Each structure stands twice: as C-alpha cells, then as structure tokens.
C-alpha angles and dihedrals in degrees: 000000000000123000129170091273090055099036095058092056088049091055090048090050088056091045091240113164114226139157115224122209130191119210143143116299108289123195142147096025089301102176097166098089123083110258129197115255098276117180101205125088104260114242129209123200129214121199108206139179138186138210091285092055094243112154126228131187110206115190121194140156111282093239094052123086123227118244098205093181091051089048092049088049095048091051095040094230131129116275119293134242127185116271119239124240088252089062089063097044092101088064093053091228119124120225109272091038096071120127134143087275088071086075087075086070092053104074093160090056095234091154120068112217119223133185129180112238087242090071087072088074092069120076097178120048136179128214144147115281088221090294124081092208087073139045132196132209107217133160113264090232093055092048089051091051090055090050095048090044087056087064096255123126120224113232113199117203135188123214096031102110142047118218 
C-alpha cells in the first residue's frame, strides 16, 4: 500500500522529476488557504459511482466544473453520484487525499480512471502525493505513465467539463 513516504521514493526510482510543496491541508477544491507558488495546473479529483456500484476517478483542472450528465453520456453509463469515503477504504486513502496516485493502491483495477480531453492542454499538473498536506508538480505525461503502469487505462472524454 502506497503512502506519501513510499510514493516519493518510487518516483525517484523511475527518475521522475517533481517538485514537492508542503501546505495546510487542502481538500474539496479549497482555494481559501494560502498556497505556495506552485507552477502546475492544480487538479481536483472526483470519486464517482453509479447504480451498479462501479467506481470512477474523474480528474480535471481545479478551475473547471464537472458536467456529470455529459460524463455519464460520454461513457454510456447510468447517472453518477459521489462515492462515499467507505467506497475508497480498500485503497487506504482518506477522502480529501485522493489523486491519480491512489490508483497504485488499486491493483485489481476496481476504479476506472477518466480525464476530460481538455486536460491534454496542460503539460505540468499538480496533485496530492497521497497526503493533502502536500502537493507535487509533475509532468502530466509522467503522471499518466504512473497510472498506466498501475494497470489502469486512461479514458479521455469530451463534453464532461465546463470552463
């Protein structure tokens, strides 16, 4: 099970460049706290479920709004609701600490990973390294390699965000 203290050595072992920042706990799109001068586009992550209890991790830029109806239509699945903290318990990550790095703790690939096509416009992104007291700037390409290296596919969808 990965946590921040085991994730960062993993990134180092893959020779992935990143910049680590410490800050107050940040969750649920909280932008009222003072953050360090981070260079990457800050990401937010929505954990969603549907009637059949399938889990989805939808990652989008912080300043975009999710279009859940558009996302549902793009994926051809029943309407979404927000997953509960207990839905994530198997990954060992509390709510508010979620990021694409969580997929490392999902070896059975129970969670489907989704990105809006608009995320392709950002080369440098910023997300929690499994602890919401920290953030890392990392290239989107490197982050996506970590995701696919965990066995997860990345599904890119159109029509799932509002700017």
